[in-house]
C-alpha positions as CSV (number, residue, x, y, z in Angstrom):
1,X,-42.5,-13.5,-58.9
2,X,-42.5,-9.7,-59.8
3,X,-39.4,-7.5,-60.4
4,X,-38.5,-6.1,-56.9
5,X,-40.1,-8.8,-55.0
6,X,-37.2,-11.3,-54.2
7,X,-35.2,-7.9,-52.9
8,X,-37.7,-6.3,-50.6
9,X,-38.4,-10.3,-48.8
10,X,-34.9,-10.4,-48.7
11,X,-34.6,-7.3,-46.9
12,X,-37.6,-7.8,-44.5
13,X,-35.8,-11.6,-43.6
14,X,-32.7,-9.6,-42.4
15,X,-34.7,-7.0,-40.4
16,X,-36.5,-9.4,-39.2
17,X,-33.0,-11.0,-38.3
18,X,-31.2,-8.1,-37.0
19,X,-34.3,-7.9,-34.7
20,X,-34.5,-11.4,-33.2
21,X,-31.0,-11.1,-32.5
22,X,-30.9,-7.7,-31.1
23,X,-34.0,-9.0,-28.3
24,X,-31.8,-11.9,-27.6
25,X,-28.9,-10.0,-26.6
26,X,-26.4,-9.7,-29.9
27,X,-24.8,-6.6,-30.9
28,X,-25.5,-5.6,-34.7
29,X,-22.2,-4.4,-35.6
30,X,-22.7,-4.0,-39.6
31,X,-25.6,-5.0,-41.9
32,X,-25.0,-5.5,-45.8
33,X,-21.0,-5.4,-45.6
34,X,-19.3,-5.7,-49.2
35,X,-15.6,-6.7,-49.9
36,X,-13.9,-7.8,-52.9
37,X,-14.5,-11.6,-52.1
38,X,-18.7,-10.5,-51.6
39,X,-21.0,-9.2,-49.3
40,X,-22.1,-10.4,-45.6
41,X,-25.6,-9.8,-44.4
42,X,-25.2,-8.8,-41.1
43,X,-22.4,-8.9,-38.8
44,X,-23.2,-9.4,-35.1
45,X,-21.4,-9.6,-31.9
46,X,-22.0,-11.5,-28.5
47,X,-19.3,-11.1,-25.7
48,X,-16.3,-11.7,-27.7
49,X,-17.9,-13.8,-30.3
50,X,-18.3,-12.4,-33.5
51,X,-20.8,-14.3,-36.1
52,X,-21.4,-13.3,-39.9
53,X,-24.9,-14.2,-40.6
54,X,-26.3,-14.8,-43.9
55,X,-29.6,-14.6,-44.1
56,X,-32.0,-16.6,-46.5
57,X,-35.8,-15.7,-46.4
58,X,-38.5,-18.0,-48.3
59,X,-42.2,-17.5,-48.9
60,X,-45.2,-19.5,-49.3
61,X,-44.8,-23.2,-50.1
62,X,-41.5,-23.5,-51.6
63,X,-39.9,-26.8,-52.5
64,X,-36.8,-25.7,-51.2
65,X,-36.6,-24.8,-47.4
66,X,-33.9,-21.6,-46.6
67,X,-31.7,-24.3,-45.1
68,X,-30.7,-25.8,-48.9
69,X,-29.4,-22.7,-49.9
70,X,-26.4,-22.5,-48.4
71,X,-24.2,-24.8,-50.4
72,X,-20.5,-25.6,-49.8
73,X,-19.5,-22.8,-52.2
74,X,-21.7,-20.2,-50.4
75,X,-20.1,-21.1,-47.3
76,X,-16.2,-20.7,-48.6
77,X,-17.8,-17.3,-49.9
78,X,-18.8,-16.5,-46.4
79,X,-15.5,-17.5,-44.9
80,X,-13.7,-15.5,-47.1
81,X,-16.0,-12.3,-46.6
82,X,-15.5,-13.2,-42.9
83,X,-11.8,-13.4,-43.1
84,X,-11.9,-9.7,-44.7
85,X,-13.5,-7.6,-42.4
86,X,-11.9,-9.1,-39.5
87,X,-8.5,-8.3,-41.1
88,X,-10.2,-5.1,-41.7
89,X,-11.7,-3.6,-38.5
90,X,-9.6,-3.1,-35.1
91,X,-10.3,-6.2,-32.9
92,X,-9.1,-7.1,-29.5
93,X,-7.7,-10.2,-30.8
94,X,-9.9,-11.8,-28.3
95,X,-12.7,-12.3,-30.4
96,X,-13.9,-15.5,-32.3
97,X,-15.7,-15.6,-35.5
98,X,-18.1,-17.7,-37.1
99,X,-19.9,-18.6,-40.8
100,X,-23.5,-18.6,-39.1
101,X,-27.1,-18.0,-40.7
102,X,-30.6,-17.4,-39.9
103,X,-33.2,-19.5,-42.0
104,X,-36.5,-17.3,-42.1
105,X,-40.1,-18.7,-43.1
106,X,-42.7,-16.6,-44.1
107,X,-46.3,-17.8,-45.4
108,X,-48.2,-17.3,-48.4
109,X,-49.8,-15.0,-46.7
110,X,-47.0,-12.7,-45.2
111,X,-47.2,-14.2,-41.7
112,X,-43.8,-14.9,-40.1
113,X,-44.1,-18.8,-39.3
114,X,-40.0,-18.9,-37.8
115,X,-36.7,-17.5,-37.5
116,X,-33.5,-19.7,-36.6
117,X,-30.6,-18.9,-36.4
118,X,-27.4,-20.8,-37.1
119,X,-24.1,-19.8,-34.8
120,X,-22.1,-21.9,-36.6
121,X,-22.8,-24.1,-40.2
122,X,-23.3,-27.7,-38.7
123,X,-24.8,-26.5,-35.6
124,X,-28.7,-27.0,-34.0
125,X,-30.6,-24.1,-34.3
126,X,-31.8,-21.0,-32.2
127,X,-35.0,-21.0,-32.5
128,X,-36.1,-16.6,-32.2
129,X,-39.9,-16.3,-32.9
130,X,-40.8,-13.3,-31.5
131,X,-43.2,-13.5,-28.4
132,X,-46.3,-13.6,-28.6
């Protein structure tokens, strides 16, 4: 992969996920929020639910799906980052927060194949492909 290609692909995936979630009624609260425990790609809300979204984007004929990249260690780090975010932001106390992820697949020609949003790590995905 050419230098910078991975970063551009990741940024494109984050943009696609943010747009798709927004189209489905989610409000983007933060992007690329960082703390001592790590970073979260997107923080979105829907009603009183706050979702900490790790975005994983894969392109072409990659052997591993985006879902396979969320390891138990990664899930633990995401949980720590979510706790830090909730502790550092004024909230009503009514919110429920979730560690989530979005899996994005792009074909070798650069066309979007799917956007799957997992509201929690063990949940069934919501398919968020754009209309058309």
